[in-house]
LOTOR-376818 format. One record per atom (N, C-alpha, C): y, z, x. Coordinates in steps of 0.001 Angstrom, whole numbers, plus 524288, in hexadecimal, padded with zeros to 5 digits. Each point is the difference from the previous one (the first is absolute). Layout:
N
YZX...
% end
This chain:
245
7FB48800008033F804B8800007FCC1804F080000803667FFF38031E8041E804788004880392800E77FAC8802AB7FBA67FD8280174800627FAE58029B802877FBFE7FC687FE8C8001A7FB01802357FC567FC2F805E0800DB7FF73801A7804F57FFC480599801397FF8E803087FE14804CB7FD9D800AE804928029D7FE36804D48009C7FA167FFF17FBF87FD497FE39800397FA527FFBA8043F7FE3A7FC348004E802957FB81803F77FEA57FC128057C800E180230800C580473802AE805268012C802548016C7FBE6804087FC3B7FE7A803408010C7FC0B803FB801687FABF7FD927FD647FEAE7FBAE801267FB0F7FD5680597800077FDEC8017D8045E7FD5A80550800647FDF18040E7FFF9804637FEB0802918044D80393800188047A800BF7FA8A802427FBC47FD1680064800517FA9F802008033C7FC937FC627FF64800B57FACE8030E7FCFF7FC36805C9801468007A8013280505800B78057B801A2800828027A7FDB9804E17FD1F800198045D8020B7FDCA804E5800D37FA247FF7E7FC5D7FD567FDA2800707FA577FF3D804BD7FEAB7FC9A800D8803067FBD1804737FF127FC8680524800E7802D38001C8041080356804CB80129802EE801417FBAB803DD7FC107FE28802BB800DA7FBC2803BA801A67FAFB7FD487FDC87FEF37FB86801607FB4C7FD1280595800427FE04801B6804C67FE93805578009F7FE0B804177FEFC8041D7FE8F800BB80502803BA7FF268043E8009B7FA448014F7FC567FCCE7FE72800497FA7180126804207FD647FC92803307FC8F80247804037FD567FCF37FDA97FC5D7FBF1802C57FF857FBB57FE367FC797FBE18010D7FA6A801A07FC0F7FCA87FFF8800CC7FA95801A1803607FD0E7FC1C8032C7FC738020D803477FCCF7FCA77FD897FAAD7FF42803567FC077FF617FE167FAB67FF207FD057FE14804CD7FB7C7FDDD7FF397FCD87FE138044E7FD2680445802F47FFEC804BA7FDCA7FD488044680298802F78025C8048A805057FE9B800AB803278020F8044F802AD805107FE5F8010B80367803D28029A804F77FEF580445800E18041080439802A57FE7980464800E38037F8020D8058F7FF56802CC801D88040380284805167FFAF805277FFC2802F880386803807FEB0805397FFFE802497FFE0801B1805B98035C7FD9380323800AD801A68056980396804C58005A802498017D7FBA680377804877FF79805617FEFC80269800687FF8680523805227FF4580280800767FA798022D804997FDA07FF5A800DE7FABE8020C8005680003805ED802648041580236800C880056805A17FCF580489802587FE997FF77804F47FDC280456802EC80475803D28013B7FED5804D5801868042A803AA8016C803A57FDE1804347FDD67FD47803DF803417FDC980429803977FBC27FDDD7FDF47FCB47FC8E803307FBD67FDB080441802447FC847FEAE804147FD1A803E6802767FC8D8045780287803297FE938028480459803EA8026980365803AA7FBE6802437FDBD7FBA6801BF803367FBD68023F8037F7FD8B7FBE27FDFB7FF4D7FB408030D7FDAF7FBC8804E4803307FEED7FF8E8052F8003D8048D8034D7FF0F8045B7FEFB803E47FE997FF67804FD803F67FEEC804078020B7FA6C7FF727FC837FC587FEBC801A17FA897FF4C803F07FF8C7FB937FF2C802C37FBC4803A77FFE17FB9A8054480262801847FFF5803FC80351804EE80240801DD802F07FC1E803687FD197FD298035F8027B7FC2980371802857FB957FCE37FDD77FEEC7FB5A802107FBD77FCA8802D98024D7FB4D802428049F800B780265802D87FBA0805297FD867FE607FFC47FB627FDFB804907FD6C7FDB17FE0D7FC2E7FBE1803847FD677FD797FE837FC897FBB17FEA17FA7E801C87FFC27FF178051F7FF0F7FABA801F57FA377FE827FFEC7FC7D803D18006C7FA7B7FECB8008A7FC9C803497FC627FB427FE047FF0D7FBFA802E87FD2C7FAE67FF8F803067FCD58041B7FFE57FB1B8001E802E07FB6B7FFE87FC347FC1D7FCB2801147FB387FFBD7FCE87FB59800FE803A47FBF8802987FE077FB8F80150803437FB067FD507FE4F7FC857FF2A803D37FADE7FDA67FEFA800747FAC37FD2D802FD7FC7980237800E27FAE37FD8F7FC387FC02802457FD7C7FD177FCA07FC4B7FC00801BC802DD7FBBE802FF7FDD87FE728046F802697FBEF80332800AA7FAF87FCEC7FC467FEE87FC8C800517FB447FCD48045B800107FC078027A8048B7FF2F80467800507FC60805347FEC7802A1800137FFDE8053E805007FF08802AF7FFF57FB08803527FB527FDC6800E27FFBA7FAF9802BC7FC2B7FC7F7FD19800247FB0C801257FC697FC407FD9A7FEC87FBB2803E97FB937FD547FF607FEA77FBC080396804467FBCC7FFFE801337FE0B804998041A7FC11800787FE457FAD17FDA9803C17FCD47FE947FED67FADD7FDD47FDA97FC7C804407FCD07FC607FE597FDC27FC3F803A77FA7A80140801AD7FE03804B57FEA87FAA480159801627FC267FD387FC617FB4D7FF0B8020C7FBEE7FDCA7FCAE7FE5A804157FBFC7FD537FE4E7FBEF7FE69803987FBD77FC878045C802177FC5E7FEAC803907FC6E803F68021B802DC803F6803668039A7FE0A8035B802F68038E8035D803BD803617FCC88021E7FDC77FBEF80388802F47FCA67FD078046B7FD457FB507FEDE7FE187FCD8804017FD737FE6080431803D47FE957FE67804C37FE72803C480406804908039380172804A97FDAD800A48049C803138015880162803D07FBA87FF9C7FE2E7FB1D8014A803597FB8D7FC388049E7FFA67FB0B7FF0C800F67FC23804377FFD3801108041680431801887FE4980494800ED803B08044D804C78036C7FF048042A7FDB57FDF1804A9803327FF0A7FF5B803757FB2E7FC967FE687FC617FF0C8033E7FB657FCED804E9801587FD327FFE48045D7FCC68046E80195802DA803D880387804EC7FEF3801268030C8036780370804AF802357FCFD801FF80463801C8804C0802277FDB98036A8023E80456804FB800B67FEEB8039A80271803BC80131805807FE14801328037C8039A800E5805777FE8E80503800A37FCD68045A7FDE980215805078008D7FD5E802FA7FADB8002C802217FE797FB92803137FB397FF94805A0801717FEAD803B57FE06803078058E800F77FF0C802637FB2F7FD7F80279800C37FB8A802847FBB47FD25805C2801357FF27803087FBDF7FF418057D800AF7FE9D800498021E7FA72803168040F7FF3580051802787FAD9802667FC5A7FBF7803527FC69801B3802CB7FCA77FC557FC747FC237FD307FC627FD8C802E17FCAD7FC017FD9B7FA4580071801957FEA18042E802E77FA9C8010C801B57FDC67FBB18037A803607FD35802D37FE077FC5B803EA7FDBB803198048E7FC077FDD2802877FD59802B080445803868003B804D18009F804AB8022A8033A800C2804A97FCA0800F4804CD7FBDA8031D7FF797FCA98011E804787FB65803607FE7D7FC84800C7803BD7FB3B8030D7FF3A7FFBE80462804067FE388048E7FE4D7FF3580472803847FA47801967FFB07FD678003E804877FA8980177800527FF748053A802CA7FC7D803477FE0F7FEF18051A802517FA7D7FFD4802577FFA080079805247FB067FF53802B77FDB580545801A67FB87801687FDAE7FD46804B9801AD7FBF67FE9D8042A7FC9E803B38015F7FC3E7FF22804377FC1F7FBA57FEC57FF197FF087FAFD7FC3E7FBED7FE93801CD7FA97801B9805187FF60800EC802127FAE98018D7FE9F7FE908059E7FDA6803AE802E47FE487FED8805537FA8E7FD8E800117FD577FFFB7FB687FAE17FD857FFB4800977FA128005F7FBF47FD81801EA800397FA59800CE800F07FD077FAF27FD71801BA7FBB7800AF7FD407FB0E80585800A97FDE380254804A1800C78055C800DE7FE1C803FF7FD278035E7FED17FF8580510803847FD0E8036E800437FA527FE317FB807FDD37FEA57FFDD7FAA47FE09802DF7FF807FADC7FF64803F17FCA1802AA7FFF17FAEA805E180040800CC801D680383803738059D80097800F68024B7FB068025E7FD0A7FD9B8037D801D07FB2A8027A800987FBAD7FBEE7FC3F7FFB57FC62800467FC0B7FBDF804C3800E97FC87800E6804E07FE5C80478801447FCA78051B7FEC6802CB8006080170804FC804C97FEF1802F7800FD7FA21800737FBDB7FCF5800F2800947FA5280071801CE7FDA27FAD07FDB4801E17FBA9801807FE077FAD6805C08011E7FEE9801AC804CB8011180571801787FEFD803BC7FD028038C7FE637FF12804DB8034C7FCFE80399800B07FA6A7FE0F7FBAC7FD857FE49800547FAB37FDF4803647FFBC7FB1B7FFE68043D7FCDE803268002F7FB3D80583801EE8010C8013980111805078052F801D1801A180182805287FD4E7FC2E8037C7FFA7800EA8053A7FDDE7FF6A803ED8047480420802C0801807FF98803BD804567FC7C804977FEA07FD4C80210803F07FC8B804767FF3E800FD803FF8044980010804F47FE9B800B080449803B67FB5E803A57FF647FDB48019C8046A7FB74803797FFE1801688055F802357FE188040F7FD54800C08055C801BE7FAA980289800D77FF52803088042F7FB1B802E1800AD7FFCB804927FC2E7FB70800FC7FDB97FF6A8044F7FC478002C80535802EC80354803937FE1C80074805338025380099804067FBAC7FFF9805018017680082804297FC2A80583800407FDCA803DE7FE9480322805698004A7FE2C803387FBAE8028B804787FEDC7FD908037B7FBF2801E28059B801F87FFA3803617FDEA8035980585801707FFC78031C7FB6D7FDD480412801337FD1A803347FBF07FD9B8028E7FC758041280258802198043C802617FC83803E87FC177FC458026E7FB3A801D8800E77FBFD7FCAE8025D7FE9D7FB6F7FC727FF12801267FB057FE917FBE87FC4A804837FC397FF3A804B68021E7FF66804997FCAE7FF35800E67FC678049E7FF6E80228804C3800E17FCEB804B87FC367FB6E8005E7FB14800F47FEA67FC167FBD88006D800B07FBE37FBC680241801807FB9A800D37FC407FBC2804C57FC8C800EA8035180173803C7804DB7FD21800D97FF1A7FA528018B7FBA87FEEC802B67FEEB7FA9C801767FF027FC907FB4B7FDCD8025B7FBDF7FED97FD137FB3E8047B8005E7FC1A802B980478800048043F800FC7FC57804E08019E80306802ED7FC3E8021B8049A801558032680408803357FD087FFCA8000C7FAC9803B1803137FCEF7FF65805D5800F87FB7880199802357FF0B80590800DB80249801F0805168020E7FCA6803468020E801A4805098045D803E47FF4A7FF568043C8027B80430803C9800567FFA3804F87FCF67FCC58012A7FBD77FD097FC377FCFA803597FD0D7FC2180464802337FE52803307FD4E7FC2B805227FE2980257801878024D80463805227FECA80228800897FA4C8017A7FBBC7FD91801FF800507FA83801517FE237FC8B7FB917FDDC802667FBF67FE5D7FCF57FB77804C47FE387FCF2803E68030F8001F804B27FEDE7FD0F804B6800D880360804547FE1F7FE55804E8801228029C803B58024E7FC028023E8046D801588038E8029E7FC6E805187FCF57FFAC8025D800227FB83805027FD6C7FF638041A802D380341803017FD20802EF80409802588033580462802217FC8B801CD8049880171804488025E7FD1A805287FE08802348027D7FC9E7FD1A804F67FDB78019F8044C8021F7FC8480456801D28024380441802077FCC9801B67FBF87FBFA800A6801BE7FB48801847FC737FBCD805A67FE48800B5801147FB017FF348055E7FE198007A80359801FE7FB818050E7FFE8800D880394801C67FBF17FFB97FC4F7FB5A7FFCF802467FB507FFA67FCDF7FB4580405801F07FC23800EF7FCBC7FC43803AC8017D7FBF17FD62803C27FC4280302802597FC777FDCD803B07FC3E7FBFF7FD5B7FC7B800FD7FB2C7FE797FC627FD307FC917FAE17FEDA802D28006B7FE8E805167FB557FED4803007FCB4804DA800E6802948046D800D27FD2A804D48010E7FCB5801A37FB4E801CD7FEF37FB567FD14801667FB517FAE67FCF27FFC68004A7FAD7800D57FB4F7FCCE7FFB77FC348015E80464801F980139804BC7FCA380171804607FD258050D7FEE3802A7803D57FDBA7FD87804FB7FEC47FBA87FF507FC07800E47FC9E7FC2C7FC107FF1F7FBFD7FB0C7FD9C8025E800BD7FC4C8039D7FB8E7FD84802877FD0C803EE80357802E18034C802DD7FD90803C9803727FCB3803EC7FD018020E801FB7FBAA7FD30803DC7FCE87FB157FDAD7FDAB800467FB297FE537FB927FD7E7FD7C7FBAE7FEAF803E2801677FEF9804E87FC467FDEF803C07FCBD80426802C7801A4804EC800167FD45803F6803157FC6C8034B7FC917FACD7FF49800777FC57803257FCE17FECB8052C802AD7FD07803427FD4D7FE55805128020A7FA217FFCB800E57FE3980229804667FA747FFFC801587FCDD802F67FBDD7FBE37FD807FE0B7FCBC8026C7FBFF7FCAD80470802257FF1D800138052C7FCA2803F480250802E5804F580190804CA7FF768021B802C1804A0801E8805828008E7FDCD801A87FC4D7FCAA8051E8001C7FD62804937FF32803B47FEF47FE3E804C5804417FEE0803A2802277FA927FEFA804BA7FEFA801DC8025B7FAD67FF577FD197FC0D8035E7FF5C7FB3C7FE097FD437FBF3802E3803E07FC62802C17FE0F7FD54804078033D7FC93803357FDD47FA7A7FFBF8036A7FC307FF6B7FE4A7FA947FFC47FEE17FDFC8057C7FB457FDD4800BD7FE747FE058051B7FDB77FA7F7FF6F7FF367FD758047B7FE007FAA67FFF97FB827FF83803DD7FB9B7FDBA7FE457FB777FF3A80361801407FBEA804237FE6F8011E804D3801357FC72804517FB887FC35801257FB23801E47FF5B7FB807FCCB8017D7FC0D7FFA57FB957FBE97FCE4800E47FBA57FFBF7FC5B8010F7FC9F7FB417FC948007F7FC2D800507FCAE7FB60804AB8013E7FC9380249804A9800BC804858017E7FCD9805237FF9E803107FFEE7FD4F80475804AE7FF8580337804977FDC87FCDC8047A802848008C804B17FE457FD49800CF8026F7FAAE7FBE6802777FDDD80071802597FAD6802398058880055803048017B7FC178025D8052D7FFD67FCB6803B27FCAD80034804FE801597FD59804027FCE7802CD8052F800C97FED3803BF7FC9E802488052E800587FC50803A4802F780212802E7803C97FCEE803CD802FF80295805557FF877FCD88041D7FFC280217805507FF7C8035480157804C280484802507FF19803A3801548043D7FDFE8047B803617FBDA802B97FE467FDE68045C803127FB987FE598039B7FEF67FAD7800547FBD17FE2380372800B780238805887FBD8801D1802CE7FA757FF537FEB07FDA78046D7FCAC80347803D57FE797FDEE8043B7FCC27FDB37FDDF7FAF5802AC7FC497FDA67FE107FD6C7FB527FFE07FA26801177FB7F7FD867FF137FF417FA73801518001C7FC727FB3C80202801EE7FBA8800027FCED7FB36803947FB3B800877FE1D7FB7F7FE6C803237FB337FFEA7FF387FD4F7FAC2803F07FD167FE537FFBF7FD407FAFB801DA7FA6C800D87FCE57FC387FE5C801767FA8680097804887FEA67FC6B803597FC7C801CE8045C7FE0C7FCDF7FE967FAA67FDF27FF717FF917FAFD7FE817FB0A7FDA78048D7FC39800017FE997FB138003D804097FC0C7FFAF8014A7FD978053B
% end
C-alpha cells in the first residue's frame, strides 16, 4: 500500500513539473515561431555614451537616432547589375550603425557615430567594421568611432566630433558669431519710436532659464549664414531656437 502511494505521489509530482516547464515556454506565433523582448535598446555602455553625446549636441541643430539599419541610410548605387544590386542590398540590410546624427530641420543624414567595445577586435568584427566604413565613405557620410569605456567626458566627445560637425568647435563660440555691439547713431524722435518697437519684439526669453536671448549667426556647416536665438547665459544654458524665414 505504501509503495502504491509513493508511486502516485511521484506521478503527480512529475505532472506538476512538466506543467511548470511547459508554462515557461513561449507561445508560438505564426509559423511556429516565438519571440521575446530584449528589454533595453542599448547596453549600459551605449546608454552612458548616448547621454554624453546628447549633451555634446545640446542644441536644436541636430537629432540623434540609435540602432539604425545601414540599409535605411544608404542604398546601392545606380548602374549595378541586378544580381550585384541584390547582393549589396542584402549586405547593408544585415548591418546597423550605433548612432545616426541628422539635421533637426529636415532629418537629412549628417554623420554616424560608432561605439567599439572589445568584441570589435575579433577578426569577424574587424571585417564588419571595415565594410561599414567603406560603405559610408562611398556614400560620403562621415563616421567617427569611440572606444567603449565606463565613462566619457563632454570635452573629449565634443572635440572628436568637431571633424564631422565643425559647428561644435569651441564648442559654441566658433559655431556662431555674436553680433557686434555698435553704438546706435543719433535718430529723430519718430525714428526712435519705431526702433524701440522692433527691438522689443525681436528679443525672446529663454524657455529653460528665463534669461534674455541673443541673436547669433551660424558660421559653418549646413546652417551657415542662418540666424538663431541663443541663451545669453551660455555656456551655463545651451538653449538655442531657430529663426524661421
